[in-house]
C-alpha positions in Angstrom: 0.0 0.0 0.2 1.4 3.3 -1.0 1.1 6.4 1.3 -0.7 9.3 -0.4 1.6 11.9 1.3 5.1 12.3 1.2 7.1 12.5 4.3 7.3 16.2 4.0 3.5 16.6 3.4 2.4 14.2 5.9 -0.1 15.9 8.3 1.2 16.3 12.0 -1.0 14.9 14.8 -1.0 16.8 18.2 -0.6 13.3 19.9 2.5 12.6 17.9 4.1 15.9 19.0 3.1 15.5 22.7 4.7 11.9 22.6 7.9 13.1 20.9 8.2 16.0 23.4 7.8 13.4 26.2 10.3 11.2 24.6 12.9 14.0 24.2 12.4 15.3 27.7 13.5 12.1 29.6 16.7 12.7 31.5 19.8 10.8 30.2 18.0 9.3 27.2 19.9 9.2 24.0 18.1 9.5 20.7 19.4 8.7 17.1 17.9 8.6 13.7 16.0 5.3 13.1 17.9 2.4 11.3 15.7 2.8 8.2 17.1 6.3 7.6 13.7 7.8 7.5 14.5 10.5 10.0 12.5 9.5 12.9 13.9 9.7 16.3 14.0 6.5 18.4 15.2 5.8 21.9 18.8 4.3 22.0 19.2 0.9 23.7 21.0 2.3 26.7 21.4 5.7 28.5 24.5 7.8 27.6 27.6 6.5 29.5 28.7 8.8 32.3 32.3 7.7 32.0 34.7 6.7 29.3 36.1 3.1 29.1 39.4 2.8 30.9 39.4 -1.1 31.6 42.5 -2.9 30.7 46.2 -2.2 30.9 47.6 1.4 31.2 51.3 2.3 30.9 51.6 5.6 32.9 54.8 7.4 32.1 55.8 10.0 34.6 58.1 13.0 33.9 60.2 12.0 37.1 61.3 8.9 35.2 59.0 6.3 36.7 56.7 4.1 34.7 53.7 2.6 36.3 52.0 -0.4 34.8 48.3 -0.5 35.9 45.7 -3.1 35.0 42.1 -1.9 35.6 38.8 -3.3 35.9 35.6 -1.2 35.6 32.1 -1.2 36.5 30.4 2.0 35.5 32.3 4.8 37.3 34.2 2.5 39.6 37.6 1.2 38.8 39.9 -1.2 40.7 43.0 -3.3 39.8 46.6 -3.9 40.3 49.9 -1.9 39.5 53.7 -2.1 39.6 56.6 -0.1 38.8 60.4 -0.4 39.2 60.2 -4.3 39.1 59.2 -5.2 42.6 57.2 -2.2 43.7 53.6 -3.4 43.6 49.9 -2.6 44.7 47.3 -5.4 44.6 44.5 -2.9 45.5 44.2 0.0 43.2 41.0 2.0 43.6 39.4 4.8 41.8 36.8 6.4 39.9 36.3 7.6 36.4 33.8 10.4 35.9 33.3 11.7 32.3 36.8 11.7 31.0 38.5 12.2 34.3 40.2 9.3 35.9 41.3 9.3 39.6 43.3 6.5 41.1 44.7 5.7 44.5 47.8 3.3 44.5 49.0 2.2 47.9 52.5 1.0 46.9 54.3 -1.7 48.9 57.2 0.5 49.5 55.4 2.9 51.9 54.2 5.4 49.3 50.7 6.2 48.4 50.4 7.7 44.8 47.2 9.8 44.0 46.7 9.9 40.2 44.3 12.4 38.7 43.9 12.8 35.0 42.9 16.2 33.4 39.2 16.8 33.1 39.2 16.0 29.3 41.3 14.0 27.0 44.0 15.6 24.8 44.6 15.4 21.1 47.7 13.4 20.5 50.1 12.7 17.6 48.2 9.4 16.8 44.6 10.1 17.8 41.8 10.4 15.3 38.4 12.1 15.4 36.6 11.1 18.6 39.9 9.8 20.3 42.1 11.3 22.9 45.2 10.5 25.2 45.0 10.9 29.0 47.4 13.1 31.0 47.4 14.2 34.5 49.2 14.8 37.7 50.3 12.5 40.5 51.6 13.2 44.2 52.6 11.0 47.1 49.7 11.5 49.8 52.3 10.7 52.5 55.0 12.9 51.1 53.4 15.8 49.6 56.6 17.3 48.0 56.9 14.3 45.7 54.7 15.2 42.5 54.9 14.6 38.8 53.0 14.9 35.5 52.0 11.9 33.7 50.6 10.6 30.3 49.2 7.2 29.3 51.4 5.7 26.5 50.5 2.9 24.0 46.7 3.7 24.4 44.0 6.1 23.1 40.6 6.6 24.5 37.2 7.2 23.1 35.9 10.6 23.9 32.7 10.6 26.1 30.7 12.4 23.3 31.5 9.7 20.8 30.4 6.7 22.9 
C-alpha cells in the first residue's frame, strides 16, 4: 500500500508531537535516527555513558622517570585493579573512579608510598589520535610525602571521547 502523502507533506497529529516531546524530555536518554534512515527519532538501547572506558592495561609514564603499569577493571564509574613499577614495587588494591573523561586512582605501593593519580578533566589530542579519540594526561603526588609530585601521560593507548560513545 502506498502512502498518499510524502514524508514532507504528512499531516502532523498533536498526539505525535506530545509523545515526541515527552520522549525527548526524559533525562539521560540518547536518541538517534532510526535504522531505516527515515529521519524519525527512536530511543537508544541504553542511556548515555557517564564515564569513558578505561578497563585494561595502562602504561603511565611520569616526567620524573617512573613508569607505572596498571591493570584496571571497570564497572560504570568504579575502577579497581593492580599496579607495579620499578620491578618489585607493587599494589594489589588499586581503587578509583572515572567520571566523564577524568580518571582518579589511589595506589598504595608496597614501598610505603601512596600515589594519588588524577587525570585532566578532558582527553587531549595526540599525535596518533583520530576524530573522537584522545590521550590521557594528569598529575600525581605522594599522599604521604606531599613534596613528591609529577605529571604523567598514558602511553600505548588512546581513549574514545565521551561524546563519541
